[in-house]
N, C-alpha and C positions, 0 to 999 in steps of 0.2 A: 251099449259100453265097450264090448269086445269089439265091436266094428270099428270104433274110433282107435282103439288101441292097435288092431290090426293095420289100418291106414296110417297112422302115425309111425308104426314101425316099418310099414312098406316104404314110406317117403324117406325116413332117416337113413334106410338100406341103400335104396336106388340112389339119393343123393350122395352119400359116401361114396359108393361103388363108381358112380360117374365122375366124381372128383379124381378117385385114384387112377380110372381110365386116362383122364386128362393128363394128371402127373406123369403116367407112363408114357404117353404119346409125346408129351415134351421132352421127356428123357430120351427116347428113341430118336428124335428129332435132332437133339444136339449130338447124337451119337452116329448119325445118318445110317441108322438101322431100320428094319421094317417098322411101318407106322401103322396105327389104328385108322380105318378109313373114316372118312368124313360122315358117311353114311351110318355108320356105327355110333359115332358120337352124337349125331342129331337124334338117333332112335332112342338112346338112352335119355337124353334131354327131353323128347317127347313121351317117354314112359314115366316121366314125373321127376327125373333127375334134373331139371333146368337150373335149380338154385345151386346144386353141386356143380354142374357146367359153368354157371356164371361165376362161382368162386374160382375154380380152376383156371377159367380163362384169365381172371384179373390176377391171381397169385402167381401164376406162371408164366404170364404175358404170352399166352398160347391162343391161336386163332383169333386175336384181337383186331387184325388188318386185314384178313381174308374176307372181302365181301361176299363172295360165293359161299362161305360159312354163315356169316353174320346175318344176311337176309333171312335164309331160312330158320335160323336159331331165334332171331327176334319175331318171327311169325309165329312159331311154337310158343314162345313166351307170350304173345299177344292173345294167341287162342286159349292158352291155360287161364289167363287172368280173365277173358271173357266169360269161360266157363265157370270159374270160381265165383265170379261176380254174379252171373244168371243163377247160380245155385243159392247163393246169400240173398239174392233180390226176391226170388221166388220161394224162399224159406222151406226148400227142402232138406231135410236131414240126410246125411250120406248114406246112413243105413236104409233108409226108404228108397232111396234113388239108386244105389249101387249094389246093395247086399241083400236084397229081398228075394 
């Protein structure tokens, strides 16, 4: 039970943080200021913030046309989707798989 709460809290936090970083980077780009690196944005997505990244990309129209960002981003989403599908298919509980 606590593991699911921890996982939910982690995912909510990382997605909110990732969304905020996308908002900050878009703001910086409009003002020609120092930007957040694409590597950082992709690492946040890979760390579980892909939904926050997707929301930020769509809400702020940020990184939506840059293929050098889009391709690795959607590879990350595909890998995360495969992982979740595999976990569900094999009926592993998250607590047995990740937190034992």
